[in-house]
C-alpha positions as CSV (number, residue, x, y, z in Angstrom):
1,M,107.2,-69.8,-133.8
2,C,105.9,-66.4,-134.9
3,N,108.7,-64.6,-133.2
4,L,111.3,-67.0,-134.7
5,I,110.0,-66.3,-138.3
6,I,110.2,-62.5,-137.9
7,I,113.7,-62.8,-136.3
8,I,114.9,-65.0,-139.2
9,S,113.5,-62.5,-141.6
10,A,115.5,-59.7,-140.0
11,I,118.6,-61.9,-139.9
12,F,118.3,-62.6,-143.6
13,L,118.0,-58.9,-144.3
14,T,121.1,-58.2,-142.3
15,I,123.2,-60.9,-143.9
16,S,122.1,-60.7,-147.5
17,F,122.2,-56.9,-147.9
18,S,125.5,-56.4,-146.2
19,E,126.9,-58.7,-148.9
20,I,125.2,-57.1,-151.9
21,K,127.6,-56.2,-154.7
22,A,127.0,-54.7,-158.2
23,Q,126.1,-57.4,-160.7
24,S,125.2,-57.3,-164.4
25,L,122.1,-58.8,-165.7
26,N,121.4,-58.7,-169.4
27,E,117.7,-58.8,-168.9
28,E,115.1,-59.4,-166.2
29,V,113.4,-62.8,-166.4
30,I,109.8,-62.9,-165.3
31,V,108.7,-66.4,-164.3
32,Q,105.2,-67.4,-163.1
33,S,104.5,-70.1,-160.6
34,S,103.3,-72.2,-163.6
35,K,105.3,-72.3,-166.8
36,L,102.1,-73.0,-168.8
37,Q,100.4,-69.6,-169.1
38,S,96.7,-69.7,-168.8
39,D,94.1,-67.1,-169.8
40,G,92.0,-67.8,-166.7
41,I,88.3,-68.3,-167.2
42,F,86.9,-66.8,-170.3
43,G,83.8,-64.7,-169.6
44,A,84.9,-63.8,-166.0
45,E,85.6,-60.1,-165.2
46,T,89.2,-59.7,-163.9
47,Y,91.2,-56.7,-162.8
48,I,95.0,-56.6,-162.4
49,I,96.9,-54.3,-159.9
50,D,100.5,-54.4,-160.9
51,K,103.7,-53.5,-159.0
52,G,103.8,-49.9,-160.3
53,D,100.2,-49.3,-159.1
54,I,101.1,-50.6,-155.7
55,Q,104.2,-48.5,-155.3
56,N,102.6,-45.3,-156.5
57,S,99.5,-45.7,-154.4
58,T,98.7,-43.5,-151.4
59,S,96.8,-46.4,-149.8
60,A,97.8,-47.6,-146.3
61,S,96.4,-51.1,-146.8
62,I,95.9,-53.8,-149.4
63,V,92.2,-53.6,-148.7
64,D,92.1,-50.0,-149.9
65,L,94.0,-50.9,-153.1
66,I,91.5,-53.7,-153.9
67,T,88.3,-51.9,-153.2
68,K,88.8,-49.2,-155.9
69,F,86.9,-51.1,-158.6
70,P,83.2,-51.2,-159.4
71,G,81.4,-54.0,-157.6
72,V,84.2,-54.3,-155.0
73,K,83.8,-52.3,-151.8
74,K,85.2,-52.3,-148.3
75,Q,82.7,-53.7,-145.8
76,F,82.7,-53.8,-142.0
77,D,85.3,-51.1,-141.6
78,I,84.4,-50.6,-137.9
79,Y,87.7,-50.1,-136.3
80,G,89.0,-47.2,-138.4
81,T,92.7,-48.3,-137.9
82,G,93.6,-47.2,-141.5
83,F,95.5,-50.5,-142.1
84,G,92.4,-52.5,-143.2
85,V,92.3,-54.5,-140.0
86,G,88.8,-55.9,-139.5
87,S,87.7,-54.9,-143.0
88,R,86.0,-57.3,-145.4
89,I,86.3,-57.2,-149.2
90,D,82.8,-57.3,-150.4
91,I,82.2,-58.3,-154.0
92,R,78.7,-58.0,-155.4
93,G,76.8,-57.1,-152.2
94,F,77.2,-59.8,-149.5
95,A,77.7,-57.3,-146.7
96,D,78.0,-59.2,-143.4
97,T,78.9,-62.5,-145.0
98,A,81.3,-61.1,-147.6
99,R,84.1,-62.7,-145.7
100,D,82.8,-66.2,-146.6
101,N,81.8,-65.5,-150.2
102,T,85.1,-64.1,-151.4
103,A,88.2,-66.3,-151.4
104,I,91.5,-64.6,-150.5
105,L,94.6,-66.3,-152.0
106,I,98.3,-65.9,-151.9
107,N,100.1,-67.3,-155.0
108,G,96.9,-69.3,-155.8
109,Q,96.6,-70.8,-152.3
110,K,93.8,-69.9,-149.8
111,L,94.5,-67.8,-146.8
112,T,91.0,-68.6,-145.4
113,L,91.1,-70.6,-142.1
114,G,87.6,-71.9,-142.0
115,D,86.4,-70.0,-139.0
116,M,84.8,-66.6,-138.7
117,S,88.0,-64.7,-138.4
118,L,88.7,-62.3,-141.2
119,V,91.6,-62.8,-143.5
120,D,93.9,-60.1,-142.3
121,L,95.7,-58.8,-145.4
122,S,97.9,-56.5,-143.2
123,I,100.1,-59.6,-142.5
124,I,101.3,-59.4,-146.1
125,P,103.7,-56.5,-146.6
126,M,102.6,-54.4,-149.5
127,D,106.1,-54.1,-150.8
128,S,106.4,-57.9,-151.3
129,I,103.5,-58.0,-153.8
130,Q,104.2,-58.3,-157.5
131,R,100.5,-58.0,-158.6
132,I,97.0,-58.6,-157.4
133,E,94.4,-60.4,-159.5
134,I,90.7,-59.7,-158.7
135,T,88.2,-62.0,-160.4
136,K,84.5,-61.2,-159.9
137,G,81.8,-63.8,-159.9
138,N,81.6,-67.5,-159.3
139,N,85.0,-69.1,-159.1
140,S,84.0,-72.2,-157.2
141,V,85.2,-74.7,-159.8
142,L,88.9,-73.7,-159.3
143,Y,88.8,-72.7,-155.7
144,G,85.8,-74.5,-154.1
145,N,84.3,-73.2,-150.9
146,N,84.1,-69.4,-150.1
147,S,84.4,-68.2,-153.8
148,S,80.8,-67.6,-154.8
149,A,81.3,-63.8,-155.2
150,G,84.8,-63.9,-156.5
151,T,88.5,-64.3,-155.7
152,V,91.5,-62.1,-154.8
153,N,94.8,-63.6,-155.7
154,I,97.9,-61.9,-154.3
155,I,101.1,-62.7,-156.2
156,T,104.4,-62.1,-154.3
157,D,107.8,-61.3,-155.6
158,M,110.8,-61.5,-156.2
159,L,111.7,-64.0,-158.9
160,P,114.9,-65.6,-160.0
161,G,116.9,-63.6,-162.5
162,Q,116.0,-60.2,-161.0
163,K,118.3,-57.8,-159.2
164,D,119.1,-57.8,-155.5
165,S,117.1,-55.1,-153.8
166,L,116.4,-53.4,-150.5
167,L,113.4,-51.3,-149.7
168,T,112.7,-49.2,-146.6
169,K,109.4,-47.5,-145.9
170,F,107.9,-45.3,-143.2
171,T,104.3,-44.3,-142.9
172,V,102.8,-41.8,-140.5
173,G,99.3,-40.4,-140.3
174,S,96.5,-39.1,-138.1
175,Y,95.5,-40.8,-134.8
176,G,99.0,-42.0,-134.1
177,M,99.3,-44.1,-137.2
178,F,102.8,-45.5,-137.9
179,E,104.4,-48.2,-140.0
180,G,108.0,-49.1,-140.4
181,A,108.9,-51.7,-143.0
182,L,112.1,-53.3,-144.3
183,S,112.1,-55.8,-147.2
184,G,114.7,-57.1,-149.6
185,T,115.7,-59.8,-152.0
186,K,118.9,-61.8,-152.6
187,T,118.7,-63.5,-156.1
188,S,120.7,-65.5,-158.6
189,D,119.9,-67.0,-161.9
190,L,118.4,-70.1,-160.3
191,F,116.9,-68.9,-157.0
192,S,115.7,-66.0,-154.9
193,V,115.2,-65.3,-151.2
194,T,112.9,-62.5,-150.0
195,G,112.5,-61.3,-146.5
196,N,110.0,-58.8,-145.2
197,T,109.3,-57.4,-141.7
198,N,107.1,-54.6,-140.6
199,F,105.6,-53.0,-137.5
200,I,102.3,-51.1,-137.5
201,S,100.5,-49.3,-134.8
202,T,97.8,-46.7,-134.3
203,D,95.7,-45.2,-131.5
204,G,92.7,-45.5,-133.7
205,F,89.9,-42.9,-134.3
206,R,88.0,-44.0,-131.2
207,R,88.9,-44.6,-127.6
208,N,89.8,-48.3,-126.9
209,N,90.7,-48.6,-130.6
210,A,94.5,-49.0,-130.5
211,L,96.3,-51.5,-132.8
212,S,99.7,-53.0,-132.4
213,Q,100.9,-55.6,-134.9
214,R,104.2,-57.2,-136.1
215,N,104.5,-59.2,-139.3
216,G,107.3,-61.1,-140.9
217,S,107.7,-63.3,-144.0
218,L,110.3,-65.4,-145.8
219,E,110.0,-66.7,-149.3
220,F,112.3,-68.9,-151.3
221,K,111.8,-69.4,-155.1
222,G,113.9,-71.6,-157.4
223,I,113.8,-72.5,-161.0
224,S,115.6,-74.9,-163.4
225,E,115.0,-76.1,-166.9
226,N,111.9,-78.3,-166.0
227,L,111.5,-77.7,-162.3
228,S,110.5,-74.8,-160.1
229,Y,109.5,-74.5,-156.4
230,H,108.6,-71.9,-153.8
231,I,108.3,-71.9,-150.0
232,N,106.6,-69.0,-148.2
233,V,106.2,-68.5,-144.5
234,L,104.1,-65.7,-142.9
235,A,103.9,-64.9,-139.2
236,H,101.9,-62.3,-137.3
237,N,101.1,-61.1,-133.8
238,Q,98.3,-58.6,-133.4
239,F,96.6,-56.9,-130.5
240,L,93.4,-54.8,-131.3
241,E,91.1,-52.9,-128.9
242,L,87.4,-53.0,-129.7
243,P,85.6,-49.7,-129.2
244,G,82.0,-51.1,-129.6
245,T,79.0,-49.1,-131.0
246,R,77.6,-45.6,-130.7
247,S,73.9,-44.8,-130.2
248,V,72.1,-42.1,-132.1
249,V,72.8,-39.7,-129.2
250,T,76.4,-40.5,-128.6
251,L,77.1,-40.6,-132.4
252,R,76.5,-36.9,-132.4
253,S,77.8,-35.9,-129.0
254,D,80.8,-38.2,-128.7
255,P,81.6,-40.1,-131.9
256,R,85.1,-41.0,-130.8
257,G,83.9,-42.6,-127.5
258,T,83.6,-46.2,-126.6
259,S,80.9,-48.4,-125.2
260,T,83.2,-51.3,-124.5
261,P,86.3,-50.0,-122.8
262,T,87.7,-53.4,-121.9
263,Q,87.0,-55.4,-125.0
264,F,89.9,-56.6,-127.2
265,N,91.0,-59.3,-129.6
266,Q,94.5,-60.8,-129.8
267,R,95.7,-63.1,-132.5
268,N,98.9,-64.7,-133.4
269,G,99.8,-67.4,-135.9
270,Y,101.8,-68.5,-138.9
271,K,101.1,-69.9,-142.3
272,A,103.5,-72.0,-144.4
273,F,103.0,-72.6,-148.2
274,F,105.0,-74.7,-150.6
275,G,104.7,-75.3,-154.3
276,L,106.5,-77.7,-156.7
277,S,106.1,-77.6,-160.5
278,Y,107.6,-80.2,-162.8
279,S,107.4,-80.3,-166.6
280,P,108.1,-83.8,-167.9
281,M,107.6,-82.6,-171.5
282,N,106.5,-79.6,-173.6
283,N,103.0,-78.4,-172.8
284,H,102.7,-80.6,-169.8
285,E,103.1,-79.6,-166.2
286,I,102.5,-81.3,-162.8
287,I,102.0,-79.0,-159.8
288,L,101.9,-79.9,-156.1
289,D,100.8,-77.1,-153.7
290,G,100.4,-77.5,-150.0
291,S,100.0,-75.4,-146.9
292,Y,99.9,-75.6,-143.1
293,S,98.5,-72.8,-140.9
294,F,98.0,-72.2,-137.2
295,D,96.0,-69.4,-135.7
296,K,95.2,-68.6,-132.0
297,S,92.8,-65.9,-131.0
298,Q,91.8,-64.7,-127.5
299,A,89.1,-62.2,-127.1
300,N,86.6,-60.4,-124.9
301,M,83.7,-59.5,-127.2
302,G,80.8,-59.7,-124.8
303,E,81.9,-63.2,-123.9
304,F,85.4,-64.6,-123.4
305,S,86.7,-66.9,-126.0
306,D,90.0,-68.8,-126.6
307,T,90.1,-70.4,-130.0
308,E,92.7,-72.4,-131.9
309,I,92.5,-73.7,-135.5
310,Y,94.9,-75.9,-137.4
311,N,94.6,-76.2,-141.2
312,Y,96.3,-78.6,-143.6
313,Q,95.9,-78.7,-147.4
314,I,97.4,-80.6,-150.3
315,S,96.4,-79.6,-153.9
316,P,98.0,-81.5,-156.8
317,R,97.0,-80.6,-160.3
318,Y,97.9,-81.4,-163.9
319,L,98.1,-78.9,-166.7
320,F,98.3,-79.7,-170.3
321,Q,97.9,-78.0,-173.7
322,Y,97.4,-79.3,-177.2
323,N,95.9,-78.4,-180.6
324,L,93.2,-80.4,-182.4
325,N,91.9,-79.4,-185.8
326,Q,93.3,-75.9,-185.3
327,I,91.5,-75.6,-181.9
328,E,93.7,-74.7,-179.0
329,F,92.9,-76.5,-175.7
330,D,94.2,-75.4,-172.3
331,N,93.3,-77.9,-169.6
332,I,93.6,-78.3,-165.8
333,I,92.7,-81.3,-163.6
334,G,93.1,-81.0,-159.9
335,L,92.4,-82.4,-156.4
336,D,91.9,-80.6,-153.1
337,L,92.5,-82.4,-149.8
338,I,91.8,-80.2,-146.7
339,Y,91.8,-81.1,-143.0
340,A,91.0,-78.6,-140.2
341,D,90.9,-79.0,-136.4
342,Y,89.0,-76.4,-134.4
343,Y,89.0,-75.9,-130.6
344,S,87.2,-73.1,-128.8
345,D,86.5,-72.3,-125.1
346,R,83.8,-69.8,-124.4
347,M,82.4,-68.3,-121.2
348,Q,80.1,-65.4,-120.1
349,S,81.7,-62.1,-119.8
350,D,80.7,-61.6,-116.2
351,G,82.6,-64.6,-115.1
352,T,79.8,-66.0,-113.1
353,Y,79.6,-69.3,-114.9
354,Y,82.0,-71.8,-116.3
355,Y,82.7,-72.3,-120.0
356,T,81.7,-74.5,-122.9
357,N,84.3,-76.2,-125.1
358,F,83.6,-76.8,-128.8
359,K,85.5,-79.3,-130.9
360,M,85.2,-79.8,-134.6
361,T,87.0,-81.6,-137.4
362,D,86.4,-80.6,-140.9
363,K,87.5,-82.7,-143.9
364,T,87.3,-82.0,-147.6
365,S,88.1,-84.1,-150.7
366,A,87.4,-82.5,-154.1
367,I,88.1,-83.1,-157.8
368,Y,87.7,-80.5,-160.5
369,F,88.6,-79.7,-164.1
370,N,88.6,-76.7,-166.4
371,T,89.1,-76.5,-170.2
372,N,89.7,-73.3,-172.2
373,F,89.5,-73.7,-176.0
374,K,89.9,-71.2,-178.8
375,F,88.2,-71.9,-182.1
376,N,89.9,-68.9,-183.5
377,P,91.3,-65.6,-182.2
378,K,87.8,-64.2,-181.9
379,N,85.9,-67.1,-180.2
380,R,87.0,-68.4,-176.8
381,F,85.2,-70.8,-174.5
382,S,85.6,-72.1,-170.9
383,V,84.0,-75.1,-169.3
384,G,84.6,-76.5,-165.8
385,A,83.1,-78.5,-163.0
386,R,83.9,-79.6,-159.4
387,Y,82.7,-82.3,-157.1
388,H,83.3,-81.3,-153.5
389,G,82.8,-83.7,-150.6
390,N,82.8,-82.4,-147.0
391,W,82.8,-84.4,-143.7
392,L,82.2,-82.7,-140.4
393,R,82.5,-84.1,-136.8
394,A,81.4,-81.8,-134.0
395,S,80.8,-81.9,-130.3
396,N,80.6,-79.6,-127.3
397,S,81.0,-80.1,-123.6
398,V,79.5,-77.9,-120.9
399,T,81.2,-77.3,-117.6
400,P,79.0,-78.4,-114.7
401,G,76.9,-75.4,-113.5
402,A,77.0,-73.6,-116.9
403,Y,73.8,-71.7,-117.4
404,Y,72.5,-69.3,-120.0
405,G,68.8,-68.8,-120.2
406,G,68.3,-72.4,-119.2
407,T,70.2,-75.5,-118.3
408,Y,72.1,-77.4,-121.0
409,T,73.9,-80.7,-121.3
410,D,76.7,-82.0,-123.4
411,K,76.0,-82.7,-127.1
412,S,77.2,-86.0,-128.3
413,P,79.6,-86.0,-131.3
414,E,77.8,-85.6,-134.6
415,S,79.2,-86.7,-137.9
416,F,77.7,-86.1,-141.3
417,F,78.7,-85.9,-145.0
418,N,77.4,-83.2,-147.4
419,P,78.6,-83.2,-151.0
420,Q,78.2,-80.2,-153.4
421,F,79.1,-79.5,-157.0
422,A,79.9,-76.4,-159.1
423,Y,80.2,-75.7,-162.7
424,H,80.7,-72.8,-165.2
425,L,80.4,-72.1,-168.9
426,G,82.1,-69.0,-170.2
427,Y,82.4,-67.3,-173.6
428,E,84.2,-64.3,-175.1
429,Y,83.8,-62.9,-178.5
430,V,86.2,-60.3,-180.0
431,I,83.9,-58.2,-182.3
432,N,86.8,-56.0,-183.6
433,N,89.9,-54.2,-182.4
434,Y,87.8,-52.1,-180.0
435,N,84.9,-54.2,-178.8
436,T,84.7,-57.4,-176.8
437,I,81.6,-59.1,-175.3
438,S,81.6,-61.9,-172.7
439,S,79.2,-64.0,-170.7
440,K,79.3,-66.7,-168.0
441,I,76.8,-69.0,-166.3
442,G,77.5,-71.3,-163.4
443,R,76.6,-72.8,-160.0
444,S,78.5,-72.2,-156.8
445,F,78.2,-73.1,-153.1
446,R,79.6,-72.4,-149.7
447,Y,79.6,-74.3,-146.5
448,P,79.0,-72.6,-143.1
449,N,82.3,-71.7,-141.4
450,L,83.0,-73.4,-138.1
451,D,82.0,-70.4,-136.0
452,E,78.7,-70.0,-137.8
453,R,77.7,-73.5,-136.7
454,I,78.1,-72.3,-133.1
455,G,76.8,-68.7,-133.2
456,L,78.0,-65.6,-131.5
457,G,75.2,-65.0,-129.0
458,S,76.6,-67.2,-126.3
459,G,79.3,-69.7,-125.4
460,F,76.6,-72.2,-124.6
461,T,74.4,-74.5,-126.6
462,N,71.3,-72.3,-127.1
463,S,72.7,-71.0,-130.4
464,T,74.5,-74.1,-131.7
465,N,73.5,-75.6,-135.0
466,F,76.1,-78.1,-136.2
467,R,73.9,-79.2,-139.1
468,L,73.5,-75.8,-140.6
469,G,73.1,-76.4,-144.4
470,P,75.3,-75.2,-147.3
471,Q,74.4,-72.2,-149.5
472,K,73.8,-72.7,-153.2
473,S,73.8,-70.2,-156.0
474,H,73.1,-70.1,-159.7
475,D,74.8,-67.2,-161.5
476,F,74.8,-65.3,-164.8
477,E,76.8,-62.4,-166.1
478,F,77.2,-60.5,-169.3
479,G,79.8,-57.9,-170.1
480,H,81.0,-55.5,-172.8
481,N,84.3,-53.7,-173.1
482,L,85.1,-50.8,-175.4
483,N,88.7,-49.7,-175.7
484,Y,89.3,-46.9,-178.2
485,E,92.5,-44.9,-178.1
486,N,92.3,-42.8,-174.9
487,F,88.8,-43.9,-174.0
488,N,87.7,-47.1,-172.2
489,I,84.3,-48.2,-171.0
490,S,83.5,-51.5,-169.3
491,T,80.0,-52.6,-168.3
492,T,78.9,-55.8,-166.6
493,F,75.4,-57.1,-165.7
494,Y,75.1,-59.9,-163.2
495,Y,72.4,-62.0,-161.6
496,M,72.7,-64.4,-158.7
497,R,69.9,-66.7,-157.5
498,L,70.6,-68.1,-154.1
499,R,69.0,-70.9,-152.0
500,S,69.7,-71.4,-148.3
501,E,71.9,-68.3,-148.0
502,I,73.6,-68.4,-144.6
503,S,73.1,-65.4,-142.3
504,T,72.2,-64.3,-138.8
505,T,68.6,-64.0,-137.5
506,D,66.8,-60.7,-137.0
507,N,67.6,-60.0,-133.4
508,S,70.0,-62.7,-132.3
509,F,73.4,-63.9,-133.3
510,Y,72.9,-67.4,-134.2
511,N,72.8,-68.5,-137.8
512,R,70.2,-70.0,-140.2
513,N,69.5,-70.7,-143.8
514,L,67.4,-67.9,-145.3
515,A,64.5,-68.2,-147.7
516,P,65.4,-67.8,-151.3
517,T,67.3,-64.6,-152.2
518,E,68.7,-62.9,-155.2
519,R,71.3,-60.3,-156.2
520,Y,71.6,-58.4,-159.5
521,G,73.2,-55.3,-160.7
522,I,75.2,-53.3,-163.1
523,E,78.9,-52.4,-162.8
524,N,80.4,-49.7,-164.9
525,S,83.8,-48.1,-165.3
526,I,84.6,-45.2,-167.7
527,K,88.1,-43.8,-168.2
528,Y,89.3,-41.0,-170.4
529,S,92.8,-39.6,-170.8
530,F,93.6,-36.1,-172.0
531,L,97.1,-36.2,-173.4
532,N,99.5,-37.9,-171.0
533,D,99.1,-35.8,-167.9
534,F,95.4,-35.6,-167.2
535,N,92.7,-38.4,-166.9
536,V,89.3,-38.8,-165.5
537,E,87.7,-42.0,-164.1
538,N,84.2,-42.8,-162.9
539,D,83.2,-46.1,-161.4
540,F,79.6,-46.9,-160.3
541,T,77.7,-50.0,-159.1
542,L,73.9,-50.5,-159.0
543,T,72.9,-53.4,-156.8
544,Q,69.6,-55.0,-155.7
545,A,69.7,-57.6,-153.0
546,K,66.3,-59.0,-152.0
547,F,64.3,-61.9,-150.7
548,R,62.5,-63.7,-153.6
549,G,60.4,-66.0,-151.4
550,G,59.2,-66.8,-148.0
551,E,57.3,-64.5,-145.6
552,R,59.7,-61.6,-146.4
553,N,59.4,-61.8,-150.1
554,G,60.5,-58.5,-151.7
555,N,62.3,-57.2,-148.6
556,D,65.8,-55.7,-149.0
557,L,68.7,-57.7,-147.7
558,P,70.4,-55.7,-145.0
559,G,73.8,-53.9,-145.4
560,V,73.8,-53.6,-149.2
561,P,73.7,-50.1,-150.7
562,A,71.8,-49.7,-153.9
563,F,74.3,-47.2,-155.5
564,V,78.0,-46.7,-155.1
565,N,80.0,-44.2,-157.2
566,S,83.6,-43.1,-157.2
567,F,84.7,-40.1,-159.4
568,Q,88.4,-39.3,-159.6
569,I,90.6,-36.8,-161.5
570,N,94.3,-37.5,-161.9
571,Y,96.7,-34.8,-163.0
572,S,100.5,-34.7,-163.4
573,P,101.7,-31.1,-163.4
574,V,105.3,-32.0,-163.7
575,E,107.3,-35.1,-164.4
576,N,107.4,-37.7,-161.6
577,V,104.6,-35.9,-159.7
578,S,100.9,-36.8,-159.8
579,T,97.9,-35.5,-157.9
580,Y,94.3,-36.7,-157.6
581,F,91.0,-35.6,-156.4
582,N,88.3,-38.1,-155.5
583,V,84.6,-38.0,-154.6
584,Y,83.2,-41.2,-153.1
585,Y,79.4,-41.7,-152.6
586,Q,77.5,-44.6,-151.1
587,S,73.7,-44.6,-150.8
588,S,71.6,-45.7,-147.8
589,S,71.1,-49.3,-146.8
590,R,69.3,-51.4,-144.2
591,P,71.1,-51.9,-140.9
592,L,72.6,-55.4,-140.5
593,N,70.1,-57.9,-139.2
594,D,67.1,-55.7,-140.3
595,F,65.6,-58.5,-142.4
596,R,62.1,-57.2,-141.6
597,N,62.9,-53.8,-143.1
598,F,61.3,-51.9,-140.2
599,Q,64.4,-50.1,-138.6
600,I,65.5,-46.6,-139.5
601,V,67.8,-46.8,-142.6
602,Q,71.5,-46.5,-142.5
603,K,72.2,-43.1,-144.1
604,G,74.2,-42.7,-147.3
605,Y,77.3,-40.5,-147.3
606,H,79.9,-39.0,-149.5
607,T,83.6,-38.1,-148.8
608,L,86.1,-35.8,-150.6
609,N,89.7,-37.0,-150.8
610,M,92.8,-35.8,-152.4
611,G,96.6,-36.4,-152.5
612,F,99.7,-36.5,-154.4
613,V,102.5,-39.0,-155.3
614,G,106.1,-37.9,-156.1
615,N,109.4,-39.5,-157.1
616,Y,112.7,-37.8,-156.6
617,K,116.1,-39.5,-156.9
618,G,114.6,-42.8,-156.1
619,F,112.6,-41.6,-153.1
620,K,108.9,-42.1,-153.4
621,V,106.7,-39.8,-151.3
622,S,102.9,-39.7,-151.1
623,L,100.4,-37.7,-149.1
624,A,96.7,-38.5,-148.8
625,L,94.1,-36.1,-147.3
626,N,91.0,-38.1,-146.6
627,N,87.5,-36.9,-145.6
628,L,88.3,-33.3,-146.3
629,Q,84.9,-32.2,-144.9
630,D,85.6,-33.9,-141.6
631,K,82.2,-35.6,-141.8
632,I,80.8,-37.9,-139.1
633,Y,79.7,-41.0,-141.1
634,Y,79.6,-44.8,-140.9
635,N,79.2,-47.8,-143.2
636,Y,78.1,-50.3,-140.6
637,A,75.1,-50.2,-138.3
638,V,73.3,-52.9,-136.3
639,G,69.7,-53.0,-135.1
640,S,69.1,-53.7,-131.4
641,G,68.7,-57.3,-130.4
642,S,65.4,-56.3,-128.7
643,G,63.8,-55.7,-132.1
644,V,62.5,-52.3,-130.9
645,Y,62.2,-49.6,-133.6
646,H,64.7,-46.9,-133.8
647,T,67.3,-48.7,-131.6
648,V,70.2,-48.8,-134.0
649,S,73.9,-48.9,-133.1
650,Y,76.6,-47.3,-135.2
651,Y,80.3,-47.7,-135.9
652,P,81.6,-44.1,-136.8
653,L,84.5,-43.8,-139.2
654,P,87.4,-41.3,-138.9
655,G,87.0,-37.6,-139.6
656,F,89.5,-35.6,-141.5
657,N,92.8,-37.6,-141.6
658,T,96.1,-37.6,-143.3
659,L,98.6,-40.2,-144.4
660,F,102.2,-39.6,-145.4
661,K,104.5,-42.3,-146.8
662,I,108.2,-42.2,-147.8
663,S,110.1,-45.1,-149.2
664,K,113.4,-45.8,-151.0
665,E,114.3,-48.9,-153.0
666,F,117.9,-49.7,-153.7
667,W,119.2,-52.1,-156.4
668,S,122.4,-54.1,-156.5
669,N,123.7,-52.0,-159.4
670,E,123.8,-48.9,-157.2
671,Q,127.3,-49.8,-156.2
672,H,128.2,-46.5,-154.7
673,F,125.3,-46.7,-152.3
674,F,126.2,-50.0,-150.9
675,Q,129.9,-49.1,-150.6
676,R,129.1,-45.9,-148.8
677,F,126.3,-47.1,-146.5
678,D,127.2,-50.7,-145.9
679,F,128.0,-50.0,-142.2
680,I,124.7,-48.2,-141.7
681,F,122.7,-51.1,-143.1
682,W,124.7,-53.5,-140.9
683,A,124.1,-51.5,-137.8
684,S,120.4,-50.8,-138.5
685,H,119.7,-54.5,-139.2
686,H,121.4,-55.7,-136.1
687,Y,119.5,-53.1,-134.1
688,I,116.3,-54.5,-135.5
689,I,117.4,-58.0,-134.5
690,I,118.2,-56.9,-130.9
691,F,114.9,-55.0,-130.8
692,L,112.9,-58.1,-131.9
693,F,114.7,-60.3,-129.4
694,S,114.0,-57.9,-126.6
695,W,110.3,-57.5,-127.5
696,E,108.6,-60.6,-126.2
697,W,105.5,-61.9,-127.8
698,T,102.5,-60.9,-125.8
699,S,99.2,-62.5,-125.3
700,K,96.2,-62.2,-123.0
701,D,96.1,-64.9,-120.4
702,W,92.9,-65.5,-118.4
703,N,92.1,-67.4,-115.3
704,F,88.4,-68.2,-115.7
705,N,88.1,-68.5,-111.9
706,D,89.8,-65.1,-111.2
707,R,87.4,-62.3,-112.0
708,S,90.0,-59.6,-111.3
709,D,92.0,-61.1,-114.2
710,Y,89.4,-59.9,-116.7
711,S,90.4,-56.2,-116.4
712,I,94.2,-56.7,-116.1
713,I,96.5,-57.2,-119.0
714,R,99.2,-59.7,-118.1
715,W,102.2,-59.9,-120.4
716,I,103.9,-63.3,-120.7
């Protein structure tokens, strides 16, 4: 299925762009998924990354684009691939559980699968993105589970009424980094078809750190007077080697070495999204969104695992707007119906014993509403609430003879229901043309993901806790924004009070509900422009994450730095050329799982980075020079499971590295180009198709009874 989607994408690119002719459009029509434009949630802090920002960026990954704002950082960047594989987007200091507290969306629909696997944003071609919306803080009313810290919504293009286009891109960099990408759109006044395909690979900074990945996507969008629709299919196949940790000694003597020369993770899957919007009358709209996804992963990560997850979702909602006594109301009422099946086989890495099979079925039914109302242009309110019902059925079966620290038997199927609710109240006040203040309070929740109910310490039942409870949080934030001519300053204070936060234990890898915790901090961004060719920006975040009860009251939560700062100077010496110089600093933090606060701290670090972006005759070129000082540093460390002091393991990040990108976008009105190079496109596209047909999908296949198979890669 994955192979088919990528091949179809390439075929579409071949056919459509060999037929492109010049066409005249009086204007470009920008149409959103919903015809009723909403202002979002008043009081919530939101950042927008538009198409121009994406195309002019030197970043190799979507993750790098997103994590350039205060309060938003890249966490768990342990593989150093450069494409963001394995990285988490951490909003407001959740460290190891950032994956489950920040919802990742594509066109308003969740990419999260419900297990412990990270949402791999490298499967979405950067060139297919119209804009990215980052909302910080509780968004559980609109998006339910996994959105306590915030949401990232990726909006793809192209839209009906725009021009036919073709984009090619190549990226090369240090450590064998390479990306080749081809994307394009065929459009008319009523519909558009967009295809994307890319291949990325790298040797990685460390040994046993290689990445090979292929992605493809197809998207159909259509619009009429009162009806619009979209269908989007994504497919990916990824093979990633896992280098493991470095000790204090090897971190200095051999930072690029590996402690796990045979470990790997292989994933493949596809996701299909559809959306239908119907407007029966003015200011009324009915939307039906749905999705289906399949993901299969096979890994050797200290134990062997073979996991499959199937996810189905239907989300109808009703939007309507009206005025009452000169008050403007913007309303949404919606339902979420979600069904997930999970299957996972696990066994010990030495192959001595047989495996355990886990089966879980997760069902969700939820109803929610949100109302925005404006008393006048200066006073704006939001109020919303959600009721979220969750049913779980889980069981495991242990193969006869399985043993791990004791003898275990099968667990009978368990079924239980756990409802939760969320709400928010938001307010914005426009003081004058330059100053705006905002505030928001609310309650959020998150359920344990399916892997957290099992644990990572063993494929057997000693770490299983199917009844692990949900996390609850009460949140408050207050913000001020000043925008005066060339000067902008934005400041936000937030406070989160959590009960039953879900995390691992001190020296093991099974999960539990923690004693009460809290997070609070200040996020600040200052920007100043000198004329049109020189500007300065500084972003900093102050964060405190602590226990507020229990035997560890007052202890720091691990993995959360108290201070993060990014200072950047941008300068355009000539037209169509811009340069930047960046200094990034992150303070020290506790190693992950150091809840007792007794291990040696994870050191802070700073990096110096610079680069340039240029545009010449439609060619966009960028060069990034990262970690100019060639520092050995890390942002992820784990204390030993033995609980012995000064036994911390580290994941070092790349030293000095470079990244070069070149791309060219062609539009349908460039008639001379398509007339001159039509054959070249035809030939190149067909070459890509032949290449994809000849390149079989690969996967690791294990015979649990054949120990020699553990160290041999078999291509099927």
